[in-house]
C-alpha positions, -999 to +999 in steps of 0.1 A: -295-157-200-300-176-167-323-205-164-336-218-131-354-251-128-374-239-099-378-203-110-416-205-108-415-219-073-388-194-063-410-166-075-441-180-058-423-183-025-409-148-028-443-134-038-460-152-009-436-135+016-441-102-001-478-105-001-478-114+036-457-082+043-481-061+022-512-076+039-497-070+073-488-034+065-523-028+051-538-044+082-517-021+104-527+010+084-564+000+086-561-006+123-545+028+129-572+045+109-599+026+127-584+033+161-582+070+153-619+069+145-630+051+176-657+069+195-651+089+226-672+088+258-663+120+277-626+118+280-626+080+279-617+063+246-631+029+237-621+006+208-644-018+190-617-034+169-585-051+181-555-028+184-522-038+167-496-044+193-458-044+187-426-047+206-426-009+207-461-002+220-469-033+240-460-020+275-478+013+269-510-005+259-508-030+287-505-002+312-531+019+295-560-006+296-569-023+329-583-053+309-564-062+277-569-094+259-539-102+236-541-126+206-505-138+199-506-150+162-488-153+129-501-150+094-490-185+084-508-202+113-541-218+102-556-220+138-547-183+142-568-175+112-597-194+127-595-175+160-591-140+144-627-134+134-638-146+169-614-120+185-628-093+162-664-103+171-657-103+208-639-070+205-671-054+192-694-072+217-672-063+247-665-027+237-662-007+270-656-038+290-623-051+276-598-040+249-585-066+225-551-065+208-532-086+182-495-092+183-478-109+153-451-131+169-430-132+138-427-094+136-425-089+174-401-115+188-391-095+219-426-095+235-433-131+224-400-142+240-406-122+272-439-141+278-425-174+266-450-178+238-442-212+222-475-221+207-499-200+187-525-189+188-522-179+224-547-156+240-533-138+271-554-118+295-537-089+311-554-072+341-539-041+357-507-046+338-502-083+347-508-115+328-534-133+348-548-160+325-548-173+290-557-199+264-532-218+243-544-231+210-575-225+189-606-220+210-643-214+202-661-181+210-679-198+240-646-211+254-629-177+251-660-160+266-661-184+294-624-177+303-630-139+300-663-138+320-647-138+355-622-111+345-648-089+329-672-092+359-644-080+382-636-049+360-659-019+357-662-003+323-648+030+336-617+011+346-612-003+311-616+031+295-593+050+318-555+053+315-532+043+343-496+051+348-469+026+353-459-006+336-463-041+350 
């Protein structure tokens, strides 16, 4: 029989990591189901919840939506957890004007590295396939909305809901 002094701590650490993986997988599944159920206006799809972005779908989503707001985050990040409900709320309020996405930097290191994300949360604003603005660190709803307002006023809702070809 083996005996480990820190066996409880070892199990707790392992369980924490496993719980995080399960929570992330469930969040991805929920997001996929929610995105499939998004309402459709004519041929133009809108989303009222943040879409899950990955290294694999990032370029497609950035080129698909003329105004995409990306929350770069990680599950262990306290400030990221504070910003997450604000992003969800803004996503609902700005449906048809902007599309919001979330990218877990731990699970998607390629995109995080490409954009030089060194601090999280980072909110990046992509307009017509290019990163045009952003916020580093936790920000209030009013601070985020203030930053977004100039970009939203310059983008019509039909632009946000239509698909474009090409990648930045």
